[in-house]
C-alpha positions as CSV (number, residue, x, y, z in Angstrom):
1,X,-88.3,-26.1,143.5
2,X,-87.3,-23.6,146.0
3,X,-90.0,-24.8,148.4
4,X,-88.6,-28.3,148.2
5,X,-85.1,-27.2,149.0
6,X,-86.4,-25.1,151.9
7,X,-88.3,-28.0,153.3
8,X,-85.3,-30.3,153.0
9,X,-83.2,-27.8,154.9
10,X,-85.8,-27.5,157.7
11,X,-86.1,-31.2,158.1
12,X,-82.3,-31.6,158.0
13,X,-81.8,-29.0,160.7
14,X,-84.3,-30.7,163.0
15,X,-82.8,-34.2,162.7
16,X,-79.7,-34.8,164.7
17,X,-77.4,-37.2,162.9
18,X,-74.4,-39.1,164.0
19,X,-73.5,-41.2,167.0
20,X,-75.2,-40.5,170.3
21,X,-73.2,-38.9,173.1
22,X,-71.8,-41.4,175.6
23,X,-72.6,-41.0,179.2
24,X,-69.2,-42.1,180.4
25,X,-66.2,-41.2,178.3
26,X,-63.2,-43.4,178.6
27,X,-60.4,-40.9,178.6
28,X,-57.4,-43.1,179.7
29,X,-55.7,-45.7,177.6
30,X,-53.9,-48.8,178.9
31,X,-51.3,-50.5,176.7
32,X,-50.3,-54.0,177.7
33,X,-47.9,-56.1,175.7
34,X,-48.5,-59.8,175.7
35,X,-47.1,-62.8,173.9
36,X,-48.6,-66.3,174.5
37,X,-51.1,-64.8,177.1
38,X,-53.0,-63.4,174.1
39,X,-54.7,-66.7,173.4
40,X,-55.7,-67.1,177.1
41,X,-57.1,-63.6,177.2
42,X,-59.0,-63.8,174.0
43,X,-60.4,-67.2,175.0
44,X,-61.6,-65.9,178.4
45,X,-63.1,-62.8,176.7
46,X,-64.9,-64.9,174.1
47,X,-66.6,-67.3,176.6
48,X,-69.0,-64.6,178.0
49,X,-69.1,-62.8,174.6
50,X,-67.1,-59.8,175.7
51,X,-64.5,-57.8,173.8
52,X,-61.0,-58.0,175.2
53,X,-61.3,-54.4,176.5
54,X,-64.6,-55.1,178.3
55,X,-63.1,-58.3,179.7
56,X,-60.1,-56.4,181.1
57,X,-62.4,-53.8,182.7
58,X,-64.5,-56.5,184.3
59,X,-61.4,-58.4,185.5
60,X,-59.9,-55.2,187.0
61,X,-63.1,-54.7,189.0
62,X,-63.1,-58.3,190.4
63,X,-59.4,-58.9,190.8
64,X,-57.9,-59.7,194.2
65,X,-54.3,-58.8,194.4
66,X,-52.1,-60.7,196.9
67,X,-49.1,-58.8,198.1
68,X,-45.6,-60.0,197.4
69,X,-43.6,-61.9,200.0
70,X,-42.4,-60.0,203.0
71,X,-38.7,-60.0,203.8
72,X,-39.3,-62.6,206.6
73,X,-41.2,-64.8,204.2
74,X,-38.4,-64.6,201.6
75,X,-36.0,-65.6,204.4
76,X,-38.2,-68.6,205.2
77,X,-38.1,-69.6,201.5
78,X,-34.3,-69.5,201.5
79,X,-34.3,-71.6,204.7
80,X,-36.7,-74.0,203.0
81,X,-34.3,-74.3,200.1
82,X,-31.5,-75.1,202.5
83,X,-33.6,-77.7,204.2
84,X,-34.4,-79.3,200.9
85,X,-30.7,-79.5,200.2
86,X,-30.1,-81.1,203.6
87,X,-32.9,-83.6,202.9
88,X,-31.3,-84.5,199.6
89,X,-27.9,-85.0,201.3
90,X,-29.5,-87.2,204.0
91,X,-31.3,-89.3,201.3
92,X,-27.9,-90.0,199.6
93,X,-26.4,-90.8,202.9
94,X,-29.3,-93.2,203.8
95,X,-28.8,-95.0,200.5
96,X,-25.1,-95.5,201.4
97,X,-25.3,-96.4,205.1
98,X,-28.8,-97.7,205.6
99,X,-32.1,-96.0,206.5
100,X,-32.4,-96.7,210.2
101,X,-29.4,-94.7,211.2
102,X,-30.8,-91.5,209.7
103,X,-34.5,-91.9,210.7
104,X,-34.3,-89.4,213.6
105,X,-32.6,-86.6,211.6
106,X,-35.0,-87.1,208.7
107,X,-38.1,-86.8,210.9
108,X,-36.7,-83.6,212.4
109,X,-36.0,-82.2,209.0
110,X,-39.4,-83.0,207.7
111,X,-41.0,-81.4,210.8
112,X,-39.0,-78.2,210.1
113,X,-40.0,-78.2,206.4
114,X,-43.7,-78.7,207.3
115,X,-43.5,-75.9,209.9
116,X,-42.0,-73.4,207.3
117,X,-44.6,-74.4,204.7
118,X,-47.4,-73.7,207.1
119,X,-45.9,-70.3,208.0
120,X,-45.5,-69.4,204.3
121,X,-48.9,-70.8,203.3
122,X,-50.9,-68.6,205.6
123,X,-53.2,-66.4,203.6
124,X,-53.0,-63.3,205.9
125,X,-51.3,-61.1,203.4
126,X,-54.6,-59.8,201.9
127,X,-55.4,-57.6,204.9
128,X,-51.8,-56.2,205.1
129,X,-51.7,-52.5,205.2
130,X,-48.7,-51.4,203.1
């Protein structure tokens, strides 16, 4: 009987039990609160068969972040808003007085709007060193 318990103890000491040690330990925790985005996130994680955590880690590695608008771009957006207001006023005036009298002003306004949209739509913010 003593031999059997001694053999059990020896075999027990030789076998390592438990979970294997991880090579990379994840020591930081990221807490994100979501509402309706949860369905979108879980759906995107389910498609490739990933957990939500694994999907977030993969998305963080591949994400391209576009900088916010610069002050001059924000000013351009405010100007665009004012031009849209002017276009609305010209449209109401055209309905009252006739279209041909306002054709020149409308073309100039549309040109200005197009120019501002081209300036804002440039995608040169990715290389911005801020």
